[in-house]
C-alpha positions in Angstrom: 8.6 -19.9 12.9 11.3 -21.0 15.3 10.2 -19.0 18.3 13.3 -16.8 18.4 13.5 -13.2 17.3 16.4 -11.0 16.4 17.2 -8.2 18.9 17.6 -4.7 17.6 20.7 -2.9 18.7 20.7 0.6 20.2 19.2 2.5 23.1 15.4 2.0 23.5 15.2 5.5 25.1 16.2 7.3 21.9 13.4 9.8 22.3 15.5 11.5 25.0 18.3 12.2 22.5 19.1 15.9 22.9 20.7 16.0 19.4 17.3 15.7 17.7 16.4 19.0 16.1 13.3 18.1 14.0 9.8 19.1 14.9 7.3 16.3 14.9 3.5 16.2 14.2 1.4 13.1 14.2 -1.8 12.6 12.3 -4.2 10.1 13.8 -7.7 9.1 12.7 -10.9 8.1 14.3 -11.2 5.1 12.1 -9.3 3.2 9.4 -9.5 5.1 6.1 -10.4 8.4 7.8 -7.8 10.1 5.6 -4.6 9.9 7.5 -2.4 8.7 4.6 -3.9 11.3 2.3 -3.4 14.2 4.8 0.2 13.3 5.4 0.8 13.0 1.6 -0.7 16.4 0.9 1.1 18.0 3.8 4.4 16.5 2.6 3.9 18.1 -0.9 2.7 21.4 0.5 5.6 21.8 2.9 8.2 20.6 0.4 6.9 23.3 -2.0 7.6 25.9 0.7 11.1 24.6 1.1 10.6 22.7 4.4 12.8 19.6 4.7 9.9 17.2 5.6 9.9 13.4 5.9 7.0 11.0 6.3 7.0 8.3 9.0 4.7 5.5 10.0 5.8 3.5 13.1 3.7 0.5 12.3 1.7 -0.3 9.1 -0.4 -3.3 8.4 -0.8 -3.6 4.6 -0.3 -6.0 1.7 0.6 -3.1 -0.7 4.3 -2.5 -0.3 7.3 -0.9 -2.1 11.0 -1.6 -2.4 13.2 1.1 -0.9 16.4 2.8 -2.0 18.3 0.8 0.6 16.9 -2.5 -0.6 14.2 -3.1 2.0 10.4 -3.1 2.1 7.9 -0.6 3.4 4.2 0.2 3.1 3.1 1.6 -0.3 1.5 4.7 1.4 4.9 5.7 2.8 6.5 5.4 -0.7 3.8 7.7 -2.0 4.4 10.1 0.9 8.1 10.0 0.1 7.3 10.9 -3.5 5.2 13.8 -2.2 8.2 15.1 -0.2 10.6 14.7 -3.1 12.5 11.9 -1.4 13.4 8.3 -2.3 11.6 5.8 -0.1 13.7 4.5 2.8 13.1 1.7 5.3 13.3 4.2 8.2 10.0 5.8 6.9 8.1 2.6 8.0 10.2 0.5 10.4 7.5 -2.0 11.2 5.4 -3.5 8.4 2.9 -6.3 9.1 1.7 -8.3 6.1 -1.2 -10.6 7.0 -1.1 -14.1 5.6 -3.9 -15.6 7.7 -6.8 -14.1 9.7 -4.7 -14.3 12.9 -1.1 -14.1 11.7 1.2 -12.0 9.7 4.7 -11.7 8.3 6.6 -9.2 10.5 9.1 -6.9 8.7 11.4 -4.8 10.8 13.3 -2.0 9.1 12.7 -3.5 5.7 13.6 -7.1 6.5 11.5 -10.2 7.3 12.1 -11.4 10.9 9.3 -14.1 11.3 5.7 -15.1 10.9 3.8 -14.3 14.1 0.3 -14.7 15.4 -1.2 -11.7 17.2 -0.2 -12.9 20.7 3.4 -13.5 19.8 3.6 -10.1 18.0 2.2 -8.5 21.1 5.1 -9.9 23.1 7.5 -8.8 20.4 6.4 -5.2 20.5 9.2 -4.3 23.0 11.8 -5.2 20.2 9.6 -3.5 17.6 9.5 -0.3 19.6 13.3 -0.2 19.7 13.4 -0.3 15.9 10.7 2.3 15.7 12.7 4.7 17.9 15.9 4.1 16.1 14.4 4.9 12.7 12.6 8.0 14.1 15.9 9.2 15.7 17.7 9.0 12.4 14.9 10.9 10.6 14.6 13.5 13.3 18.4 14.2 13.1 18.2 14.8 9.3 15.0 16.7 8.7 13.2 19.8 9.9 9.8 18.1 10.3 8.8 14.5 10.8 5.2 14.0 9.7 3.9 10.8 11.4 0.9 8.8 10.4 -0.9 6.7 12.9 -2.7 3.4 12.2 -6.4 2.6 12.6 -7.7 4.5 15.6 -6.0 5.4 18.9 -9.2 4.5 20.8 -9.0 0.7 20.3 -9.0 -0.2 24.0 -7.7 -3.8 23.4 -4.6 -2.4 21.6 -3.6 0.2 24.1 -1.2 -2.0 26.0 2.3 -1.6 24.4 0.9 0.5 21.6 3.6 1.7 19.1 1.3 2.8 16.3 -0.7 5.7 17.8 -0.7 7.4 21.2 2.0 5.0 22.5 4.4 6.5 20.0 3.2 10.1 20.5 3.8 9.7 24.2 7.2 8.2 23.7 8.5 11.1 21.5 6.3 13.8 23.1 4.7 15.1 20.0 1.4 16.9 19.2 -1.5 15.2 17.4 -4.1 16.2 14.8 -7.2 14.0 14.7 -9.0 13.5 11.4 -12.5 12.0 10.8 -14.4 11.1 7.7 -17.8 12.7 7.4 -18.7 10.8 4.2 -19.3 7.6 6.1 -21.5 9.4 8.6 -21.3 9.8 12.4 -18.4 12.2 12.3 -19.3 14.0 15.5 -19.7 10.8 17.4 -16.4 9.5 16.0 -14.5 12.6 17.2 -16.2 12.9 20.6 -16.0 9.2 21.2 -12.3 9.0 20.3 -11.4 11.9 22.6 -13.5 10.4 25.4 -11.6 7.1 25.2 -8.1 8.7 25.5 -6.3 9.2 28.7 -5.9 12.8 30.1 -2.4 13.1 28.8 -3.3 11.7 25.4 -6.3 14.0 25.1 -4.1 17.0 25.8 -1.8 16.0 22.9 -4.7 16.5 20.4 -4.2 20.1 19.2 -6.7 20.2 16.4 -9.6 18.4 14.7 -10.1 17.9 10.9 -13.2 16.8 9.1 -12.5 15.0 5.8 -14.5 14.3 2.6 -17.3 16.8 3.0 -19.8 17.2 0.2 -22.2 20.1 -0.1 -22.7 23.5 1.4 -20.1 24.0 4.2 -22.2 26.8 5.8 -24.7 24.1 6.8 -22.0 22.5 8.9 -21.1 25.6 10.8 -23.3 25.1 13.8 -22.0 21.6 14.2 -18.4 22.9 14.1 -19.1 25.5 16.8 -20.7 22.8 19.0 -17.7 20.6 18.5 -15.3 23.3 19.7 -17.5 24.0 22.8 -17.7 20.3 23.7 -14.1 19.4 23.2 -12.2 22.6 23.7 -10.2 21.7 20.6 -10.1 23.9 17.5 -11.4 22.6 14.2 -8.5 23.2 11.8 -10.6 22.8 8.7 -13.1 20.8 6.6 -11.5 19.1 3.6 -13.8 18.6 0.6 -14.5 15.3 -1.1 -12.2 15.3 -4.1 -14.0 13.4 -6.8 -11.8 11.2 -9.0 -8.7 11.8 -6.8 -6.0 9.2 -7.6 -3.6 8.1 -4.8 -2.1 4.7 -4.7 -4.0 2.8 -2.0 -2.4 1.9 1.3 -4.2 -1.5 1.4 -7.9 -1.5 0.7 -9.0 -2.1 -2.8 -10.0 1.1 -4.7 -13.6 0.5 -5.6 -14.3 4.0 -6.8 -15.0 4.0 -10.5 -12.5 5.6 -12.8 -13.4 8.4 -15.2 -16.1 7.5 -17.7 -14.8 5.9 -20.9 -16.0 5.6 -24.4 -17.6 2.3 -25.2 -15.7 1.8 -28.4 -12.0 0.9 -28.8 -11.9 -0.7 -25.3 -10.0 -3.7 -23.9 -11.8 -5.5 -21.1 -9.8 -6.8 -18.2 -11.0 -9.1 -15.4 -9.1 -9.5 -12.1 -10.2 -11.9 -9.2 -10.2 -10.3 -5.8 -8.1 -12.7 -3.8 -8.5 -12.9 0.0 -4.8 -12.0 0.4 -4.4 -9.9 -2.7 -1.1 -7.9 -2.6 0.2 -4.9 -4.5 -3.1 -4.5 -6.4 -1.8 -1.0 -7.3 -0.1 -2.9 -10.2 -3.5 -2.5 -11.9 -3.9 1.3 -11.4 -2.3 2.3 -14.7 -4.8 0.1 -16.5 -7.8 1.3 -14.4 -6.9 4.9 -15.4 -6.3 4.2 -19.1 -9.2 5.6 -21.2 -9.2 2.6 -23.5 -9.2 -0.1 -20.8 -12.1 -1.3 -18.6 -11.0 -3.2 -15.5 -13.4 -5.3 -13.5 -12.6 -6.5 -10.0 -14.5 -9.8 -9.5 -15.2 -11.0 -6.0 -14.9 -14.7 -5.4 -18.4 -16.1 -5.8 -19.5 -13.4 -8.3 -20.2 -14.3 -11.9 -17.0 -14.3 -14.0 -17.6 -12.0 -17.0 -16.0 -12.5 -20.4 -12.9 -10.4 -21.0 -10.0 -9.9 -23.4 -7.5 -10.3 -20.6 -7.5 -12.0 -17.3 -4.9 -10.9 -14.7 -4.0 -13.1 -11.7 -2.5 -10.5 -9.2 -0.1 -11.0 -6.3 -1.0 -12.9 -3.2 0.4 -13.1 0.3 -1.0 -16.7 0.7 -0.7 -18.2 -2.8 -1.8 -21.8 -2.1 -4.8 -20.7 -0.1 -5.9 -18.2 -2.7 -5.4 -20.7 -5.5 -7.6 -23.2 -3.7 -10.3 -20.6 -3.4 -10.0 -19.7 -7.1 -10.6 -23.4 -7.9 -13.5 -23.6 -5.5 -15.2 -20.6 -7.2 -14.8 -21.8 -10.7 -11.9 -19.7 -11.9 -9.8 -22.6 -13.2 -12.6 -23.7 -15.5 -13.2 -20.1 -16.6 -9.5 -19.6 -17.3 -9.3 -22.7 -19.5 -12.4 -21.6 -21.4 -11.0 -18.1 -21.8 -7.8 -19.5 -23.3 -9.7 -21.8 -25.7 -11.4 -18.8 -27.1 -8.1 -17.0 -27.7 -8.1 -14.8 -24.6 -4.9 -13.6 -23.0 -3.7 -14.3 -19.4 -1.1 -12.6 -17.2 0.1 -13.8 -13.8 2.0 -11.3 -11.6 4.2 -12.6 -8.7 1.8 -14.9 -6.7 -0.4 -15.1 -9.8 2.6 -16.2 -11.9 3.4 -18.9 -9.4 -0.2 -20.2 -9.7 0.3 -20.7 -13.5 2.9 -23.5 -12.9 2.5 -27.2 -12.3 3.0 -27.1 -8.5 3.5 -24.9 -5.5 5.7 -26.1 -2.6 5.8 -24.6 0.9 7.9 -27.1 2.9 8.6 -24.7 5.8 5.0 -23.3 6.1 6.1 -19.8 5.3 2.6 -18.8 4.1 0.5 -21.3 6.0 0.3 -25.0 6.6 3.4 -26.8 5.2 2.8 -28.8 2.0 2.4 -28.7 -1.7 -0.5 -27.9 -4.1 -1.0 -28.5 -7.8 -0.9 -25.3 -9.9 -3.0 -24.5 -12.9 -0.6 -26.4 -15.1 -0.5 -23.7 -17.8 3.3 -23.1 -17.6 5.9 -25.9 -17.3 7.5 -24.7 -14.0 7.3 -25.3 -10.3 7.8 -22.9 -7.4 9.2 -23.5 -3.9 8.8 -20.9 -1.2 12.1 -19.9 0.4 12.9 -18.0 3.6 14.9 -15.3 1.9 12.7 -12.7 0.3 13.8 -11.2 -3.1 13.7 -7.4 -2.9 15.0 -5.3 -5.7 14.0 -2.5 -8.1 14.6 -3.4 -11.7 14.4 -2.2 -15.3 14.8 -3.9 -18.6 12.9 -4.9 -21.8 9.8 -7.0 -22.4 10.0 -9.9 -24.7 7.0 -8.3 -26.4 8.3 -5.6 -28.8 11.4 -5.2 -26.6 9.5 -2.4 -24.9 11.1 -0.7 -21.9 9.8 -1.8 -18.5 10.5 -0.7 -14.9 9.3 -2.2 -11.7 10.3 -4.1 -8.5 10.3 -7.6 -7.1 8.9 -8.7 -3.7 8.6 -12.4 -3.4 9.8 -15.5 -1.4 9.3 -18.0 -4.2 12.0 -19.6 -6.4 10.6 -20.9 -9.7 12.3 -23.4 -12.0 11.4 -25.3 -15.1 11.5 -25.4 -18.9 9.0 -22.6 -19.3 11.6 -20.1 -18.0 13.6 -20.7 -21.2 11.1 -18.3 -22.9 11.4 -15.3 -20.6 8.7 -12.6 -20.4 11.2 -9.9 -19.4 14.9 -9.3 -20.0 16.4 -7.4 -17.0 19.8 -5.9 -16.8 20.9 -8.6 -14.3 18.9 -11.6 -15.6 15.7 -12.8 -17.3 12.4 -13.0 -15.6 9.1 -14.9 -16.0 7.8 -16.9 -18.9 5.9 -16.5 -22.1 3.9 -19.5 -23.3 4.8 -21.1 -26.6 1.4 -20.1 -28.1 1.9 -16.5 -26.9 -1.3 -16.4 -24.9 0.1 -16.6 -21.4 2.6 -14.3 -19.7 3.9 -14.7 -16.2 6.3 -12.5 -14.3 7.6 -11.6 -10.8 7.7 -7.9 -11.8 5.4 -5.5 -9.9 4.8 -2.2 -11.7 4.6 -4.1 -15.0 2.2 -1.5 -16.5 3.8 1.7 -15.0 6.1 2.5 -18.0 4.1 3.6 -21.0 6.1 1.6 -23.6 5.6 -1.7 -21.7 1.9 -0.9 -21.1 1.3 -0.1 -24.8 3.0 -3.3 -25.9 1.0 -5.4 -23.4 -2.2 -3.8 -24.5 -1.5 -4.5 -28.1 -0.6 -8.1 -27.2 -3.9 -8.4 -25.3 -5.9 -7.3 -28.4 -6.1 -3.5 -28.3 -4.5 -2.7 -31.7 -5.0 1.0 -31.8 -3.4 2.2 -28.5 -3.4 5.9 -28.7 -4.4 7.4 -25.4 -1.8 6.1 -23.0 -1.4 8.6 -20.1 1.9 9.2 -18.3 1.3 7.3 -15.0 3.9 9.2 -13.0 2.4 12.5 -14.0 -1.1 11.2 -13.0 0.3 10.3 -9.6 1.9 13.8 -9.3 -1.3 15.5 -10.3 -3.2 13.7 -7.6 -0.6 14.7 -5.0 -0.6 18.3 -6.1 -4.4 18.4 -6.1 -4.4 17.1 -2.5 -1.8 19.7 -1.4 -3.8 22.5 -3.1 -7.0 21.5 -1.1 -5.1 21.4 2.2 -3.6 24.8 1.5 -7.1 26.2 0.7 -9.2 24.6 3.5 -6.9 23.9 6.5 -5.8 26.5 9.1 -2.0 25.8 9.2 -1.0 28.6 11.6 -0.2 26.2 14.5 2.0 24.1 12.2 3.7 27.3 10.9 4.3 28.4 14.5 5.8 25.1 15.3 8.2 25.2 12.4 9.2 28.8 13.3 10.1 27.5 16.8 
């Protein structure tokens, strides 16, 4: 990082633009994972069904799951899912500030889809003035083009240490003068304390913005909750807009946290076992969702330090700090386990950062992901990778080297790999080849995220990994659509949307 930051152009007071015609509603949560992303997703689908031109927006997102947009940038994965729910292609204006942590105290800062620098928390705090300009620019463009901007907050608005220069929660709501709905998760307990405590920590003007409360993930008899809801209304003066049920087995691609909920039960026979290490900076782990949901595949997430179980296939996922995560894999015995796995005929896939780990060496001369330097790779593919400042961002399609199966996906990486192993590509794209397939056919490496999304590629990879009778492959796009529709149906059934309907009616 050189200490200088690009300035955004435009008027920082864009929220005063009289040409904006869209209504705006912001969803904030009492905690992280309270249900903000899911609620915005479901509302986007429900309103789009009703013919409302609705668009999702998240001013600032901190996540390692991301997506490539139609305009060639990068946004948080949750906003891409929300765009799908609204029937829109993902665009960088939907998430103008994306923070991708690469250490415990620092992150890669992405503004309107493009990397600007690595910053520690203090430097980013100083940079928020510039980030706010980008946020308001993006919001202004969306507000001029749609009927309703549905805004998702980040974390909680009651984090006292983050109130100064806030652009993610009430700071944004105050800047654009929009109402707020507050959602809390009853499944983790303490829901009344979460709601009361959050409201108590807001300023008078912020508290006035909260126009309704929502309780999420309720299990059981809702009549037993009624006395608590009545108390909540009396204590806060805010209406309870509804109680959303816990939707067992709901699949939505995760914003960031690893999805630990077990997939539907599967028959013990005709199964392929897959083992995936949980890296400290694991990124785009949604790559594995099509396998987790496949009825013939059993995916095990294995924490560093946990016993490494035998498997047919090991997958090394993406990482935002490849050299650090590789060192931790070695420290916890994964290098030995991988070599043993290959000796016994097992298959190995490396995706993006996992692909880079498979080579002879990793070089980070500019310290783009940590301390400058080089690290030995696993030495399983004859190639080396050097991290470069320019990030590769593109959506691609092509054919696998395996069975020439159709594959779709996207690339998000800063590494440039070179070496003899690339002469045996794993994927043939329209523009170029990608990745490598080892001479013995046991190891496949690729930069392609979404490797398993398309059914033909998934089936070919499962057969290659040892599942000969592949016959139950679901349509992953339709699975995602079904989850979004199920969420919209629940919102329509359990939420009182009169205030939102009045807002849209003017």
